[in-house]
KEKETOR-660839 format. One record per residue (C-alpha): x, y, z; residue in three letters. Coordinates in steps of 0.25 Angstrom, whole numbers, padded with zeros to 4 digits, always signed. Layout:
XYZALA/...
END
This chain:
-0003+1189+0825MET/-0013+1197+0816THR/-0008+1200+0802THR/-0020+1208+0797ARG/-0012+1221+0796LEU/+0000+1216+0788PHE/-0005+1217+0773GLY/-0017+1226+0776GLU/-0021+1239+0769LYS/-0020+1247+0782VAL/-0022+1262+0780GLN/-0009+1270+0783ARG/-0008+1274+0797LEU/+0000+1287+0794GLU/-0010+1293+0784ASP/-0020+1300+0794PRO/-0008+1307+0800ARG/-0002+1311+0787LEU/-0014+1314+0779LEU/-0020+1323+0790THR/-0008+1332+0790GLY/-0002+1327+0803GLN/+0011+1322+0797GLY/+0024+1327+0803ARG/+0034+1330+0792TYR/+0047+1336+0793LEU/+0043+1351+0790ASP/+0032+1349+0801ASP/+0043+1348+0811LEU/+0052+1359+0817GLY/+0044+1371+0815HIS/+0053+1379+0824ASP/+0066+1374+0817ALA/+0075+1384+0809VAL/+0075+1381+0794ALA/+0086+1376+0784VAL/+0087+1380+0770ALA/+0098+1377+0760PHE/+0106+1384+0749VAL/+0107+1374+0738ARG/+0115+1374+0726SER/+0109+1379+0713PRO/+0119+1372+0705HIS/+0121+1358+0701ALA/+0136+1358+0702HIS/+0145+1370+0708ALA/+0156+1373+0718ARG/+0153+1382+0730ILE/+0162+1393+0729ARG/+0156+1402+0741ASP/+0144+1403+0750ILE/+0140+1417+0754ASP/+0130+1418+0765VAL/+0133+1432+0769SER/+0120+1438+0764ALA/+0112+1428+0772ALA/+0118+1430+0785LEU/+0109+1441+0790ASP/+0096+1434+0784ALA/+0084+1433+0792GLU/+0082+1420+0800GLY/+0096+1415+0796LEU/+0101+1405+0807ILE/+0113+1399+0800SER/+0120+1396+0786ILE/+0128+1383+0784TYR/+0137+1379+0772THR/+0146+1366+0771TRP/+0157+1373+0778GLU/+0149+1375+0791ASP/+0146+1360+0792LEU/+0154+1352+0803PRO/+0161+1339+0802GLY/+0153+1327+0796ARG/+0142+1337+0792LEU/+0152+1343+0782ALA/+0155+1330+0775GLN/+0147+1324+0763PRO/+0134+1317+0766LEU/+0134+1302+0768PRO/+0134+1292+0756LEU/+0123+1283+0762LEU/+0125+1271+0754ILE/+0139+1268+0749PRO/+0142+1258+0738HIS/+0155+1252+0732PRO/+0150+1257+0718ALA/+0148+1271+0723LEU/+0163+1275+0722THR/+0160+1290+0721HIS/+0149+1292+0731GLY/+0147+1307+0734ARG/+0138+1314+0744THR/+0134+1329+0746ALA/+0139+1338+0758TYR/+0127+1343+0767PRO/+0130+1356+0761LEU/+0138+1358+0748ALA/+0153+1358+0750LYS/+0160+1365+0738GLU/+0152+1359+0727THR/+0137+1357+0724VAL/+0133+1346+0715ARG/+0118+1348+0713HIS/+0108+1359+0713VAL/+0102+1359+0727GLY/+0114+1354+0735GLU/+0114+1361+0749PRO/+0125+1372+0750VAL/+0121+1381+0762VAL/+0111+1378+0774MET/+0103+1389+0780VAL/+0096+1389+0793VAL/+0086+1400+0796ALA/+0074+1402+0804GLU/+0064+1397+0794ASP/+0065+1391+0780ARG/+0061+1404+0773TYR/+0072+1412+0779LEU/+0082+1400+0777ALA/+0079+1401+0762GLU/+0081+1416+0762ASP/+0095+1414+0768VAL/+0098+1404+0757CYS/+0095+1414+0746ASP/+0105+1423+0752LEU/+0117+1414+0752ILE/+0126+1414+0740ARG/+0134+1402+0735VAL/+0144+1404+0724ASP/+0145+1392+0715TYR/+0155+1388+0705GLU/+0147+1381+0695LEU/+0151+1367+0690LEU/+0146+1359+0678LYS/+0135+1350+0683PRO/+0133+1335+0679VAL/+0119+1332+0676VAL/+0113+1320+0670GLY/+0118+1305+0671ILE/+0125+1304+0658GLU/+0132+1317+0659GLU/+0137+1313+0673ALA/+0142+1300+0668ALA/+0151+1306+0658GLN/+0159+1313+0669GLY/+0163+1325+0662ALA/+0158+1334+0674GLN/+0159+1329+0688LEU/+0149+1330+0699VAL/+0160+1327+0710HIS/+0174+1330+0706ASP/+0179+1317+0712ASP/+0169+1307+0705VAL/+0174+1303+0692PRO/+0164+1303+0681GLY/+0153+1306+0691ASN/+0152+1291+0694LEU/+0148+1289+0708GLY/+0145+1274+0707ALA/+0146+1263+0696HIS/+0140+1249+0699PHE/+0139+1236+0691VAL/+0131+1224+0695GLN/+0129+1212+0686GLU/+0121+1199+0687VAL/+0126+1189+0677PRO/+0117+1178+0670ALA/+0116+1164+0675ALA/+0126+1160+0665ASP/+0136+1170+0669GLY/+0134+1180+0658ARG/+0134+1195+0661GLY/+0123+1204+0657ALA/+0131+1210+0645ARG/+0134+1196+0639GLU/+0120+1192+0641ALA/+0115+1204+0634ILE/+0124+1202+0622GLU/+0120+1187+0621GLN/+0105+1190+0623ALA/+0095+1188+0611ALA/+0091+1202+0612HIS/+0097+1215+0618THR/+0092+1229+0621LEU/+0099+1242+0626ALA/+0093+1255+0630PHE/+0094+1266+0640ARG/+0084+1270+0651LEU/+0083+1282+0659ASP/+0076+1287+0672ILE/+0077+1301+0675GLU/+0079+1308+0689ARG/+0068+1310+0699SER/+0066+1312+0714ALA/+0057+1308+0725SER/+0050+1321+0729MET/+0043+1317+0742PRO/+0032+1327+0746LEU/+0041+1331+0758GLU/+0055+1335+0755GLY/+0066+1332+0765ARG/+0068+1339+0778GLY/+0075+1339+0791VAL/+0072+1345+0805TYR/+0082+1344+0817ALA/+0083+1348+0831ARG/+0095+1347+0841TRP/+0094+1348+0856ASP/+0109+1348+0859GLY/+0110+1333+0860THR/+0100+1326+0851ASP/+0097+1329+0836LEU/+0083+1326+0831ARG/+0081+1327+0816VAL/+0068+1326+0808TYR/+0070+1322+0793SER/+0061+1319+0782SER/+0069+1306+0779THR/+0068+1292+0775GLN/+0079+1288+0785THR/+0079+1294+0798SER/+0088+1285+0805THR/+0099+1287+0794SER/+0097+1302+0795VAL/+0100+1301+0810ARG/+0113+1293+0808MET/+0117+1303+0797ALA/+0114+1315+0806ILE/+0122+1309+0818ALA/+0134+1305+0809ALA/+0134+1319+0802LYS/+0132+1327+0815LEU/+0141+1319+0824ASP/+0129+1315+0833LEU/+0127+1303+0841PRO/+0116+1295+0834LEU/+0107+1294+0847PRO/+0107+1309+0847ASN/+0100+1310+0833VAL/+0086+1308+0830GLU/+0080+1308+0816VAL/+0065+1307+0814ILE/+0058+1306+0800ALA/+0044+1313+0802PRO/+0033+1311+0792ASP/+0040+1311+0779VAL/+0033+1316+0766GLY/+0039+1306+0757GLY/+0053+1301+0754GLY/+0054+1292+0742PHE/+0069+1290+0744GLY/+0074+1304+0744VAL/+0074+1305+0760LYS/+0082+1292+0762ILE/+0095+1300+0759VAL/+0101+1304+0772HIS/+0107+1313+0777PRO/+0102+1324+0768TRP/+0111+1336+0770PRO/+0099+1343+0777GLU/+0098+1331+0787GLU/+0111+1334+0793ILE/+0112+1349+0791LEU/+0099+1352+0798VAL/+0102+1344+0810PRO/+0116+1350+0811TRP/+0110+1364+0810ALA/+0100+1360+0821ALA/+0112+1356+0830MET/+0121+1368+0826THR/+0110+1379+0828LEU/+0102+1372+0840GLY/+0089+1374+0832ARG/+0079+1366+0826GLU/+0082+1366+0811VAL/+0074+1361+0799LYS/+0075+1360+0784TRP/+0064+1355+0774THR/+0066+1353+0760GLU/+0059+1361+0749ASP/+0055+1355+0736ARG/+0066+1361+0728ARG/+0076+1356+0738GLU/+0071+1342+0736HIS/+0072+1343+0721PHE/+0086+1348+0721VAL/+0093+1343+0734SER/+0087+1330+0738SER/+0088+1318+0729ALA/+0083+1312+0716HIS/+0083+1298+0709GLU/+0080+1290+0697ARG/+0090+1296+0686GLY/+0097+1284+0679GLN/+0100+1280+0665VAL/+0100+1265+0661HIS/+0107+1258+0650PHE/+0101+1244+0647VAL/+0105+1232+0639ARG/+0097+1220+0640VAL/+0098+1206+0633GLY/+0086+1196+0633PHE/+0081+1184+0626ASP/+0069+1182+0616ASP/+0059+1181+0628ASP/+0064+1194+0635GLY/+0072+1188+0646ARG/+0083+1197+0650VAL/+0097+1190+0648GLU/+0106+1202+0651GLY/+0103+1216+0656LEU/+0113+1227+0658GLU/+0110+1241+0663VAL/+0119+1253+0665THR/+0114+1264+0674ILE/+0118+1278+0675LEU/+0113+1283+0689HIS/+0112+1298+0692ASP/+0115+1300+0707HIS/+0116+1315+0707GLY/+0126+1323+0714ALA/+0128+1314+0726TYR/+0126+1299+0731THR/+0121+1299+0745PRO/+0113+1287+0743TYR/+0124+1279+0735GLY/+0120+1272+0723ILE/+0107+1265+0728ILE/+0099+1269+0717VAL/+0107+1264+0705PRO/+0109+1251+0713ILE/+0094+1249+0715ILE/+0092+1252+0700THR/+0103+1242+0695SER/+0097+1231+0704THR/+0082+1233+0704GLN/+0083+1235+0689LEU/+0082+1219+0688LEU/+0067+1219+0693GLY/+0060+1206+0693PRO/+0068+1200+0682TYR/+0078+1189+0681LYS/+0088+1194+0671LEU/+0099+1185+0665GLY/+0110+1195+0668SER/+0111+1209+0673TYR/+0122+1220+0673ARG/+0119+1234+0679VAL/+0129+1245+0680GLU/+0126+1259+0685PHE/+0134+1272+0687SER/+0129+1282+0697SER/+0133+1296+0693ILE/+0134+1310+0699TYR/+0127+1322+0693THR/+0125+1336+0698ASN/+0110+1333+0702THR/+0103+1329+0715VAL/+0108+1317+0721GLN/+0100+1304+0719VAL/+0095+1295+0730THR/+0084+1284+0730PRO/+0070+1288+0726TYR/+0058+1279+0728ARG/+0062+1267+0719GLY/+0077+1270+0721ALA/+0083+1266+0707GLY/+0072+1255+0705ARG/+0063+1264+0695PRO/+0076+1265+0686GLN/+0079+1251+0687GLY/+0065+1246+0684VAL/+0064+1256+0672PHE/+0076+1250+0667CYS/+0072+1235+0668MET/+0058+1237+0664GLU/+0061+1245+0652ARG/+0070+1234+0648THR/+0059+1224+0650MET/+0050+1232+0641ASP/+0061+1234+0630LYS/+0063+1219+0630ILE/+0049+1216+0628ALA/+0047+1227+0617GLN/+0059+1221+0610TYR/+0054+1207+0610LEU/+0039+1211+0608GLY/+0035+1204+0621ALA/+0026+1208+0632ASP/+0033+1216+0642ARG/+0027+1208+0654THR/+0032+1195+0647ALA/+0046+1200+0646VAL/+0046+1203+0661ARG/+0040+1190+0665GLU/+0051+1182+0658ARG/+0062+1189+0666ASN/+0055+1189+0680PHE/+0061+1182+0692ILE/+0052+1171+0695GLN/+0045+1169+0709PRO/+0053+1156+0711ALA/+0066+1164+0709ASP/+0065+1171+0722PHE/+0074+1175+0730PRO/+0080+1180+0717TYR/+0095+1185+0717ASP/+0097+1196+0706GLN/+0112+1195+0709GLY/+0114+1210+0712MET/+0116+1218+0724VAL/+0105+1227+0728PHE/+0105+1241+0735GLN/+0106+1235+0749ASP/+0119+1228+0745GLY/+0112+1215+0746ARG/+0109+1205+0735PRO/+0097+1208+0725LEU/+0089+1196+0729ILE/+0074+1197+0726TYR/+0066+1190+0738ASP/+0052+1187+0732SER/+0043+1191+0721GLY/+0034+1185+0710ASP/+0036+1194+0697TYR/+0028+1185+0688PRO/+0015+1186+0697GLU/+0018+1201+0698MET/+0018+1203+0683LEU/+0005+1195+0682ARG/-0002+1203+0692MET/+0003+1216+0686LEU/-0002+1212+0672LYS/-0015+1209+0677GLU/-0016+1222+0685LEU/-0013+1231+0673ILE/-0019+1222+0663GLY/-0006+1220+0655TRP/-0011+1209+0646ASP/-0024+1216+0643SER/-0018+1230+0640PHE/-0024+1236+0628GLU/-0014+1242+0618ARG/-0018+1256+0614ARG/-0011+1268+0609PRO/-0004+1277+0619GLY/-0007+1267+0631VAL/+0004+1258+0636GLY/+0007+1248+0647ILE/+0020+1246+0655GLY/+0025+1237+0666ILE/+0037+1238+0676GLY/+0042+1227+0686CYS/+0052+1229+0697TYR/+0058+1223+0710VAL/+0061+1232+0721GLU/+0071+1230+0732GLY/+0065+1234+0746THR/+0068+1233+0760GLY/+0082+1237+0759VAL/+0090+1235+0772GLY/+0098+1236+0781PRO/+0087+1236+0791TYR/+0075+1243+0798GLU/+0070+1241+0812GLY/+0057+1242+0820GLY/+0053+1245+0834HIS/+0039+1241+0840VAL/+0034+1244+0853GLN/+0020+1241+0860ILE/+0017+1251+0871THR/+0008+1249+0883SER/-0004+1255+0875ASP/-0003+1244+0865GLY/+0002+1253+0854ARG/+0013+1248+0845VAL/+0024+1257+0841HIS/+0033+1254+0829VAL/+0045+1262+0825SER/+0055+1260+0813THR/+0067+1268+0809GLY/+0063+1270+0794LEU/+0055+1282+0790THR/+0042+1284+0783SER/+0038+1293+0771GLN/+0024+1289+0769GLY/+0025+1274+0766GLN/+0015+1270+0777GLY/+0026+1264+0786HIS/+0017+1268+0798GLU/+0006+1259+0793THR/+0014+1247+0788VAL/+0023+1246+0800PHE/+0011+1247+0809ALA/+0004+1236+0801GLN/+0016+1227+0803ILE/+0017+1230+0818ALA/+0002+1228+0819ALA/+0002+1215+0812THR/+0015+1209+0820GLU/+0009+1213+0833LEU/-0005+1211+0831GLY/-0010+1225+0835VAL/-0019+1235+0829PRO/-0012+1244+0819ILE/-0018+1256+0826GLU/-0009+1253+0838ARG/+0004+1254+0830VAL/+0012+1266+0828SER/+0024+1267+0819VAL/+0036+1277+0819VAL/+0046+1278+0808THR/+0059+1286+0805GLY/+0061+1291+0820ASP/+0075+1288+0825THR/+0070+1290+0839ARG/+0061+1278+0837ARG/+0070+1269+0829PHE/+0084+1273+0826GLY/+0089+1262+0816TYR/+0084+1262+0802ALA/+0088+1263+0788VAL/+0076+1271+0781GLY/+0064+1271+0772THR/+0068+1268+0757PHE/+0069+1256+0747ALA/+0055+1251+0751SER/+0061+1246+0764ARG/+0052+1251+0775ALA/+0041+1240+0776ALA/+0052+1229+0774VAL/+0062+1234+0783MET/+0054+1241+0795SER/+0042+1233+0792GLY/+0049+1220+0795ASN/+0057+1226+0807ALA/+0044+1231+0813ILE/+0038+1217+0811ALA/+0050+1211+0818LEU/+0050+1221+0830ALA/+0035+1218+0831CYS/+0038+1203+0832ARG/+0047+1205+0843LYS/+0037+1214+0851VAL/+0026+1203+0848ARG/+0035+1192+0853GLU/+0037+1200+0866LYS/+0022+1204+0867ALA/+0018+1189+0866LEU/+0028+1185+0877ARG/+0024+1196+0887ILE/+0009+1193+0884ALA/+0012+1178+0886ALA/+0016+1180+0900ASP/+0005+1189+0903ALA/-0005+1179+0897LEU/+0002+1167+0903GLU/+0002+1161+0889ALA/+0012+1157+0878SER/+0017+1168+0869ALA/+0014+1158+0857ASP/-0001+1158+0861ASP/-0002+1173+0860LEU/-0006+1182+0848GLU/-0008+1197+0847ILE/-0020+1203+0840THR/-0025+1217+0841GLU/-0014+1221+0851GLY/-0018+1210+0861VAL/-0010+1198+0864VAL/-0019+1186+0867HIS/-0018+1171+0868VAL/-0022+1164+0855LYS/-0036+1159+0856GLY/-0039+1166+0869ALA/-0042+1180+0867PRO/-0045+1183+0881GLY/-0030+1180+0885ALA/-0024+1193+0880ALA/-0016+1205+0884VAL/-0015+1218+0875PRO/-0001+1221+0869LEU/-0002+1234+0877ALA/-0002+1226+0890THR/+0010+1218+0885VAL/+0017+1230+0882ALA/+0015+1234+0896VAL/+0020+1221+0901LEU/+0032+1222+0893ALA/+0037+1234+0900ASN/+0039+1231+0915PRO/+0036+1244+0923LEU/+0039+1250+0936ARG/+0029+1261+0935TYR/+0015+1261+0930ALA/+0011+1272+0921PHE/-0003+1268+0918ASP/-0013+1256+0921GLU/-0007+1248+0910GLU/+0007+1249+0915ALA/+0004+1243+0929LYS/+0004+1230+0922ARG/+0019+1231+0920ALA/+0024+1236+0934THR/+0032+1228+0944GLN/+0020+1225+0953PHE/+0010+1221+0942ALA/+0013+1206+0944GLY/+0015+1203+0929THR/+0030+1200+0929ALA/+0037+1188+0936SER/+0045+1192+0948PRO/+0056+1182+0944ASP/+0059+1189+0931LEU/+0065+1202+0927PRO/+0054+1212+0922PRO/+0061+1213+0909VAL/+0066+1200+0905ALA/+0080+1198+0900GLU/+0081+1201+0885GLY/+0068+1209+0885GLU/+0065+1224+0885GLU/+0054+1231+0891PRO/+0042+1235+0882GLY/+0035+1228+0871LEU/+0044+1233+0859GLU/+0053+1227+0849GLY/+0063+1231+0839ARG/+0068+1224+0827ASP/+0075+1226+0813TYR/+0074+1220+0800TYR/+0086+1219+0791SER/+0085+1211+0778PRO/+0095+1203+0771VAL/+0092+1210+0758ARG/+0081+1218+0751SER/+0067+1212+0748THR/+0062+1215+0734PHE/+0048+1220+0730ALA/+0043+1220+0716SER/+0032+1225+0707GLY/+0027+1228+0693MET/+0019+1240+0688HIS/+0012+1242+0675ALA/+0005+1254+0669ALA/-0004+1258+0657ILE/-0001+1272+0652VAL/-0007+1281+0641ALA/+0001+1291+0633VAL/-0005+1303+0627ASP/-0003+1303+0612PRO/-0001+1318+0612ASP/+0005+1322+0625THR/+0013+1309+0628ALA/+0007+1311+0642GLU/+0007+1297+0650VAL/-0005+1293+0658GLU/-0004+1280+0667ILE/-0017+1273+0665LEU/-0015+1261+0674ARG/-0004+1257+0684TYR/-0003+1244+0690ALA/+0007+1238+0701VAL/+0010+1225+0707VAL/+0019+1225+0718HIS/+0026+1215+0728ASP/+0031+1220+0741CYS/+0030+1207+0748GLY/+0019+1206+0759ARG/+0011+1219+0760LEU/+0010+1226+0773ILE/+0000+1236+0768ASN/-0005+1235+0754PRO/-0011+1249+0753MET/+0002+1255+0757ILE/+0010+1247+0747VAL/+0000+1251+0736GLU/+0002+1266+0741GLY/+0017+1264+0740GLN/+0015+1259+0726ILE/+0006+1270+0721HIS/+0015+1280+0726GLY/+0027+1274+0720GLY/+0019+1273+0706VAL/+0016+1288+0708ALA/+0031+1291+0709GLN/+0034+1281+0698GLY/+0024+1289+0689VAL/+0032+1301+0692GLY/+0045+1295+0689GLY/+0040+1290+0676ALA/+0032+1302+0670LEU/+0035+1314+0678TYR/+0046+1316+0688GLU/+0061+1319+0684ARG/+0072+1328+0689MET/+0077+1337+0677VAL/+0091+1343+0678TYR/+0097+1352+0668ASP/+0111+1352+0663ALA/+0115+1362+0675HIS/+0110+1352+0686GLY/+0097+1360+0689GLN/+0085+1353+0692LEU/+0074+1359+0683LEU/+0062+1353+0690ASN/+0065+1355+0704ALA/+0050+1358+0709SER/+0037+1351+0708PHE/+0033+1361+0697MET/+0043+1354+0688ASP/+0045+1340+0694PHE/+0033+1333+0689LEU/+0026+1323+0697MET/+0013+1314+0695PRO/+0001+1319+0701TYR/-0010+1309+0706ALA/-0016+1311+0692THR/-0004+1305+0685GLU/-0002+1293+0695VAL/-0011+1281+0691PRO/-0019+1273+0700ARG/-0010+1261+0703VAL/-0016+1247+0703GLU/-0008+1238+0712THR/-0007+1223+0716ALA/+0002+1216+0726HIS/+0010+1204+0725LEU/+0016+1199+0738GLU/+0029+1190+0738THR/+0034+1191+0752PRO/+0048+1194+0755SER/+0055+1182+0762PRO/+0066+1192+0767LEU/+0058+1199+0778ASN/+0048+1195+0789PRO/+0036+1202+0783LEU/+0039+1198+0769GLY/+0038+1212+0764ILE/+0045+1220+0753LYS/+0045+1235+0751GLY/+0035+1243+0743ALA/+0038+1258+0744GLY/+0045+1260+0730GLU/+0038+1250+0722ALA/+0028+1259+0715GLY/+0038+1268+0709VAL/+0049+1258+0704ILE/+0043+1254+0690PRO/+0034+1265+0686VAL/+0044+1272+0676SER/+0046+1258+0669ALA/+0031+1255+0669VAL/+0027+1269+0663ILE/+0038+1269+0653ALA/+0034+1255+0648GLY/+0020+1259+0647ALA/+0023+1272+0639ILE/+0032+1264+0630GLU/+0021+1254+0628ASP/+0011+1266+0624ALA/+0020+1274+0616GLU/+0030+1264+0609GLY/+0041+1273+0613ILE/+0053+1268+0622ALA/+0053+1275+0636ILE/+0067+1274+0641ASP/+0067+1286+0650ARG/+0058+1290+0662MET/+0052+1298+0666PRO/+0045+1302+0653ILE/+0037+1314+0651SER/+0026+1317+0640PRO/+0036+1326+0632SER/+0047+1315+0632GLU/+0037+1305+0628LEU/+0032+1314+0617PHE/+0046+1316+0612HIS/+0049+1301+0612LEU/+0037+1299+0603ARG/+0045+1306+0592GLY/
END
C-alpha cells in the first residue's frame, strides 16, 4: 500500500472551482423561488400587544404573512434545546416567531413571503407591531444581580450553575491549598463579546413536490437539520432531504439547528406549494444569529517559591444571551480546557450561565477555549511577574511530562467523557517555540514586548461519523461522508486518505460532504472533529473496500490475496508486475450482471465464464459492487496542543499595537496535509488578532447593538495580520487508527493571551481585559 499522499502538501482540490467563480452557494440556487423577509423586533425586551398587517394586505407582490398564531402543531412550540445538561436547570429556547414577548433586538416576529426580496422588505415596512416596552437586562453583572428578569420564570436570570473540583493528591481542596500556599494572588479577567462573521450569512431554500421535501441550507450539520425539520413538520425522515451546498464559512454559528428560518421556510414551501428562499443580510446576521466570548473570570491562585501551582480557584460569569439552544457547552469547555498543559496541585471551577436581553450565545471558533486560555496564561504571567521569574520557566515547572500520558485531569469534558489527555510533549514544544521566536535572545527595548500562550484543545468529539467508499467500473473512487464543509479542505484531505488507503491516484478520487442523499447519518462539523471523525471512518471504509478488491482480484489472478498489492489503481502480484488487473476491472467483476452496457461490462455477465457454476453469483454475506461503509466512534476526545509567541511594538504616542513577529508550534498528531494545517492555523491567528485588538459587540443600556455593521465592527485587514511562522510536532494519538488530532480551531485559541502578555511586557501595565483598543491602552497609561 502506497503512503506517499498521507502527510504530503497536496494542493487543495476544491480551489480551482471556488477561485474561478464556479462555487454553488445558497443564494446561487432557487432563482425562481419566492422570497422571505422578516419583521424583527427593534426592542431588546417588550411584550407584543398587537400586530396590524392591514396596511400590507394590498402590497405589490405579497403572497402571505405569518405570525406565531398561524403556526401549526409542533412548529408553534419552542425550538429544541439541543444539548441538555443536569446543571442547566432553567434552559430556555425561542419560538420560531415570537410569542407574546421579544427578548433581544432582532428576534423574528412576522414572516413575509413575496415575489422577491425587495417586495418582501417593502411589505415588512407596512406591518405595525405594538410593543409594551420592558426594562432590558444588559451586561453580565447587572443580570447576575437579578433585579430585572429576562424570563419571568427564571429566578435571578440564572440558567445554569456548575461546579467541578479536583483535589490535590493529599486530599486538600483548592481553597485549602491556596490558603496554605507560600504565595497567593487574586484578580479579575474579562473577555468581551464577539461573533463569527462568516463571509456568507445563513440561508435556506426549500421545495416540496407533494411527497418529498428538499431543503438546501448554509449549515454545518445537514443531517441534524434534516432530523429537526422532519420532527417539527411531522414528516417521515425518508421524505426529507437536506443538502449543504458550498458554504462560505461557518466558524460555529452555523452549527446551531434548526434556526427559525430552517423550519419556517420549508413549512412555507409546503403550505404554498412554491419554491421558497431566504438569505440573511448582514445586519440580520449581527442581531439575529449568535455571538460568543463574553465572560468574567475571578481567579485565586496559590503557588510555591518556584511558581508551581498548588491550588487554583476560578469563578466564571458566562453571558449566554436571551436563549440557550446549544446548552452550556461554551462555559463547560472554558472551565475544563482552562487547565491547559499543566499539572496543578488542585483545581476548583464554578460557573454561572446567565440570561441577558442580547443575542443568544453559541460556539464560535475556539468555543470557550480562548477565554479559558486567557485566564490560565495570564495567571502564569502574573505568577512569573510576582516571583521575578522567566515566564517560560514558570510554565515549564508546571507542565505535564511526556511520561505522564495518558493524563487524567479528573474532570468531565464537554462530551460527558473523562478529560484524559491522550498524548503530547509540552517541554519539547516549548523548546521549539522559544527557538522559533528567539525567546532567549530577545532584546529588551522601549515599547517592544514579547508574549507567550500555551493551550490544549479537545478535538474529535463524538459520538460518531461515517464514510462510504465506492469504486466504479471506470476506476474512479467516490467518497461520501455526512458532515459538511465550509472551506476547511475536506475534499482534499479525505481524498488523500482514500488515495493512500486504496493505492490510487488522487485525481481519481471525488468527495461529497453534507448531502443527506449520499450519506444520511452524521453529527456535523464543529470542535475540530472532521479529520478525526470522518477521516478515520473513510479510512476504515477504504480498508473494507481494499480487502474485497484483493479477494476478487485474487480469484481473477489465481493468486493469494496476501501476495497482492495495489499501486496507481492496479492490483498486481508482488514482484510480478505483469500479473495484474486494474481496479476498474475488479469493480466490474464485483457486480455480476445480466446485461452488458459497454465492452467492460461484458466481463461480468453470466456467459463470460469468469464465475464458478457451483457458487451463487453473489456469495452469502456479500453485496454486489466494490464499495464499503464504516463508522468511527471514539471512546473519548483526543487532545491537540500548541504554543504561540508574539513580539509587538506599541506606539509611544498613539498606543497603536503592531505585531512584529508571530510564531506557532502545533501538535495535531499525524499530519494529513501540512499545508492545509498551516492554512487553518494562519486563518485562526487572523481571527485571534481580531479578537485581541479589534472585534467586539457593543451594547448600550437599552440592549441596542451599537456597531451592527462592517462600518463599525472592526476587523483586521491583511495589513494587520502578521506573517505566521509555524513548526509542527507530531505525537500520534493512540485513540484512532490514523493517529490524528483536530486542527481547525488551533490558531485562534491563545492569541488574546499572547498579545496581552506582549503588550504588558512592552508597557509595564497590567492587561486584564480583551480586546484592547489604542484608546483604552492610552487611558491605562494614566
